[in-house]
C-alpha positions in Angstrom: -0.9 159.9 100.6 -3.1 157.2 101.9 -5.0 158.0 105.1 -5.0 155.7 108.1 -8.4 154.0 108.5 -9.3 156.1 111.6 -8.5 159.3 109.7 -10.4 158.1 106.6 -13.4 157.3 108.9 -13.2 160.8 110.4 -13.1 162.3 107.0 -16.1 160.3 105.8 -18.1 161.2 108.9 -17.3 164.9 108.4 -18.4 164.8 104.7 -21.6 162.9 105.7 -22.4 165.4 108.4 -21.7 168.4 106.1 -24.0 166.9 103.4 -26.8 166.3 105.9 -26.5 169.7 107.5 -26.2 171.6 104.2 -29.4 169.9 103.1 -31.2 171.3 106.1 -29.4 174.5 106.9 -27.7 175.5 103.7 -24.0 176.0 102.9 -23.6 178.6 105.6 -23.9 175.9 108.3 -21.2 176.7 110.9 -18.2 174.4 110.8 -18.5 173.9 114.5 -21.9 172.3 114.0 -20.5 170.1 111.3 -17.7 168.9 113.6 -20.2 168.3 116.4 -22.5 166.3 114.1 -19.5 164.3 112.8 -18.3 163.6 116.4 -14.9 165.1 115.8 -13.1 168.1 117.3 -12.5 171.4 115.5 -8.8 170.5 115.1 -9.7 167.2 113.3 -12.1 169.1 111.0 -9.6 171.8 110.1 -6.9 169.2 109.6 -9.0 167.3 107.0 -10.7 170.5 105.6 -8.7 173.6 106.2 -11.3 175.8 104.5 -15.1 175.8 104.2 -14.6 175.6 100.4 -12.5 172.4 100.6 -15.3 170.8 102.6 -18.0 171.9 100.1 -15.8 170.5 97.3 -15.6 167.2 99.1 -19.4 167.0 99.3 -19.8 168.0 95.7 -17.2 165.4 94.6 -19.6 162.7 95.8 -22.2 164.1 93.4 -19.9 164.6 90.5 -20.1 161.1 89.2 -23.8 161.6 88.5 -23.1 164.7 86.4 -20.2 163.1 84.5 -22.3 159.9 83.8 -25.3 162.0 82.6 -23.2 164.0 80.2 -21.4 160.9 78.9 -24.8 159.2 78.2 -26.0 162.3 76.4 -23.0 162.6 74.2 -23.3 158.9 73.2 -27.0 159.1 72.5 -28.1 158.7 68.8 -30.1 162.0 68.6 -28.3 165.1 69.8 -31.5 167.2 70.3 -33.3 164.5 72.4 -30.0 164.0 74.3 -29.7 167.7 75.1 -33.4 167.9 76.3 -33.0 164.8 78.4 -29.7 165.9 79.9 -31.1 169.3 80.9 -34.3 168.0 82.3 -32.5 165.3 84.3 -30.0 167.8 85.6 -32.7 170.2 86.7 -34.7 167.4 88.4 -31.6 166.2 90.1 -31.1 169.7 91.5 -34.8 169.9 92.6 -34.5 166.6 94.6 -31.3 167.7 96.3 -30.9 171.3 97.5 -27.2 170.6 98.3 -26.7 169.6 94.7 -28.5 172.7 93.5 -26.1 175.0 95.5 -22.9 173.0 95.0 -23.2 172.5 91.3 -23.3 176.3 90.9 -20.7 177.1 93.6 -18.2 174.3 93.1 -18.6 173.4 89.5 -19.9 176.3 87.4 -18.4 179.2 89.3 -15.5 177.6 91.2 -12.1 176.5 90.2 -11.8 173.2 92.0 -13.1 171.0 89.2 -11.5 172.6 86.2 -10.7 169.3 84.4 -14.2 167.9 84.9 -15.8 171.2 83.9 -13.8 171.2 80.7 -15.0 167.6 79.9 -18.7 168.6 80.6 -18.4 171.8 78.7 -16.8 170.2 75.7 -19.4 167.4 75.6 -22.3 169.8 75.9 -21.0 172.1 73.3 -20.5 169.1 70.9 -24.1 168.0 71.6 -25.4 171.5 70.9 -23.4 171.8 67.7 -24.7 168.5 66.5 -28.3 169.5 67.3 -27.7 172.8 65.4 -26.3 170.9 62.4 -29.4 168.7 62.5 -31.6 171.8 62.3 -33.2 171.1 65.7 -31.4 173.6 67.9 -31.3 177.4 67.3 -28.0 178.6 66.0 -27.6 181.0 68.9 -27.7 178.4 71.7 -24.4 178.2 73.6 -22.8 176.8 76.7 -23.7 180.0 78.6 -27.4 179.3 78.0 -27.0 175.9 79.7 -25.2 177.6 82.6 -27.9 180.1 82.9 -30.5 177.4 83.1 -28.7 175.4 85.8 -28.1 178.6 87.8 -31.8 179.7 87.5 -32.9 176.2 88.5 -30.7 176.2 91.5 -32.5 179.3 92.7 -35.9 177.7 92.1 -34.7 174.5 93.9 -34.0 176.5 97.0 -37.7 177.4 97.4 -39.1 175.4 100.3 -42.6 175.0 98.9 -43.7 171.5 97.7 -43.4 170.8 94.0 -39.7 171.5 93.3 -39.6 168.8 90.7 -42.6 170.2 88.8 -41.0 173.7 88.9 -37.7 172.3 87.6 -39.5 170.5 84.7 -41.5 173.7 83.8 -38.4 175.8 83.9 -36.3 173.5 81.7 -39.2 173.2 79.2 -39.3 177.0 78.9 -35.6 177.0 78.2 -35.8 174.1 75.8 -38.5 175.9 73.7 -36.2 178.9 73.5 -33.3 176.6 72.4 -35.3 175.0 69.6 -34.7 176.0 66.0 -37.3 178.4 64.7 
């Protein structure tokens, strides 16, 4: 169903407001505050987003293209180990730059059920990259998808810290993980 232009504008303003407020106040931002910032009433907000989770998913959907493109580039890179290292570092730095991204990638993508098709694509690609790096003798034979998830979740926690230097922390964290992923 195609939305009327005014309904589409309201939806976009709601998602914009949520994205801005989540960045400042976190995912627990009251829906009433989001409606107020978007300039819509509570009924309009609940008509477009009947649950808090549906709104969070709409915000994350805007970020999903970056994740899908990064995974696609990694899978098409000539060296699987370098591609894996680059993908992990870029993902962690992306989270460090965007606190909303840090929380939503874990909540909506890794732990949620809203993006199952995309998650299957990402998981399949990352697992193929890992297997190729293992066949090339560069990745440890015990590295698995769950290790990548653990890194992204740990980095999300680090990205929530408000002190300066989030990007540097993200790079240090990913390099510790990468060393543990390397073949010994």
